[in-house]
N, C-alpha and C positions, 0 to 999 in steps of 0.2 A: 356562564350560568347565573341567572338572576338570584336564585335562592341560596347562594353560597354564604359562608359564615360572615365575611366582611359586610355584605349587603344586609344580612339579618341584624348585625350590630348597628348599622346605620338606621335601619327601620325601627329598631328598639329606641334609638335616640328620638326619632320623630314621635313614637308612641308615648314617650315619657313627657312630652311637652304639655299635654292637658293637665297632667298631674302636677307638673311644675307650676303651671298657671294657677291651679286651685290652691296650692300651698302658699303662693304669694298673696292671692286675693284674701285668703282667710288668715293671713299673717302667721302661718305656721313655718317660720323661717328655718327651724332646725330641719324640717322635712324638705324644704326647698333646697337647703344646702346639700343634703344627702342626694337628692335627685339631680342637682346640678353636677355634683362630683361624679355620679354614675354616668350622666350624659357625657361629661368630659372624658371619662375613662373609655366609654364606647367609641368616642371620636378618635382617641389615640389608637385604640386596639383595631378598629376597622381598617385603617390605613396600614398599620404594622402587619396585621395578619394577611391582608391582600398582597403586600409586597413579599413577605416571607414565603407564602404558599403559592405565589404567582396566580392569584385569583382576582386580578384587576379586570373589571368588566366595564364596558361602555355605560351600562346602567349605573354602576357604582360611581363612575366618574361624574355623573350628573347628580345622582342621589345624594352623595356626601355634601357637596356645597349647598344643595337645596336644603338639606337637613340643618346645616349650620345657619343658613339665612332665616329659616323658619324660627329657629331657637333665638337668634340674635334680634330679629325684628320684633317678635312677640315679647321678648324680655324688655327691650327698650320702650315699646309702647306701654306695656303694663307697668314697668317700674317708674316711668315718668308720670303716669296717671296716679300711682301710689306715692308720688313725690319722693322716691328713693334716689332718682337721678334727675338732673335738670331737663326740663322739656326741650330747651334749645339743643341739647345734645342728641336727644331722640330724633328731633327734626333733621339734624345733620346726618345721622346714621341712616335713617330711612330714606331721606332724599338722595343720598349717594347711591344706595342700592336701586332705587327706582330709576335714577338717571342711567346707571350702568345697564340694567335690564332692558330699558327702553332703547338704549344705544345698540345693544346686541340684537334686538329684534329688528331695528332699522337696518343694521348692517346685513343681517340675514336676508331681508327682503331685497336689498340692493345688490348684494353679491351672490346670493343663493348658497352661501357658505357660512359656517359659524365655527370658529376655532377659539374657544375660550381658554386663555392661558393666564392663570393667576400670577400676578407679579409678586415680588418680594414685599413691596410696599402694601399691596392688597392683603397678603397673608399676615403681615405685621399688624395691619389695621384690625383685621378680624381677631387675631390673637389678643391684642390689647383690649378689644371690646369684651371678649370672653373673660379676661383677667379682671376687668373692671366690674363686670356683673358678679363674678365670684367674690370679689372684695366687698362689694355692696351687701351681698347676702351674708357674708361672714360678719361684717360690722353689725348687721341686724341681729346676729346671734350673740353678740358680746354686750352684756348689760353695761350701760354707761361707758361703752367703748368709744374710742375716737371716731369721728366721722371720716369718710373717705376724703382725702385732701382734694381741694378744687383743682390743683395742678394735674391730677390724674384725669379728671374730666376734660381739661384743656388739651392734654396730650392725646387723648382718644379723639377729640374733635379735630385737632391738627392732622393727625395720622389719617383719619377717615377722609377728611377733605382732600389731603394730598393724594391719597389713593384714588379718589374719585376723579380728580383732575388728571392723574396719570392714565387712568383707564379711558377717559374721554380723548386725551391726546393720542393714545395708541389706536383707539377706534377711528379717529379722524385719519390717521396714517393708513389704516387698512382700507377705509372707504376711498381715500384719494388714490391709493395704488390700484384699486380695482377699476377706477374710472379713467385711468390713463392708457 
């Protein structure tokens, strides 16, 4: 059922995105933090509710990661434009996602199958990206607070790059196994 509670929570996260963007653009960081926390809670709840109530749907399996990517890519583009995060990091994050999506499309056209299995490295990368966004917004809310340490930006860059390489490697294995 498409309209179940977990899917509605995921849709809520997507619908929060324009409000999140507006709060960042207008430098209303306290509201950005509230919306970010709300989005994070809906992300946790949608998966938890789906598993507990056994309401896991094919629609939800696709919608949840799409909602995450919308939130992450939008955040990195906007926050790099606002100079809250380095542009080089936004380029790494967005490039990795574009490469992975393009690879999935190519594999689908070659094999006529698509089985997207998130890896532990990919999940860790996304989790660190969300944590970084949260920390940046939090630091914007603390007057004269310390900036987010550069080492965290580097950790996110390394994890994201490693996840991208890992997905490309796995995609090549899938493509090669289908051609033999």
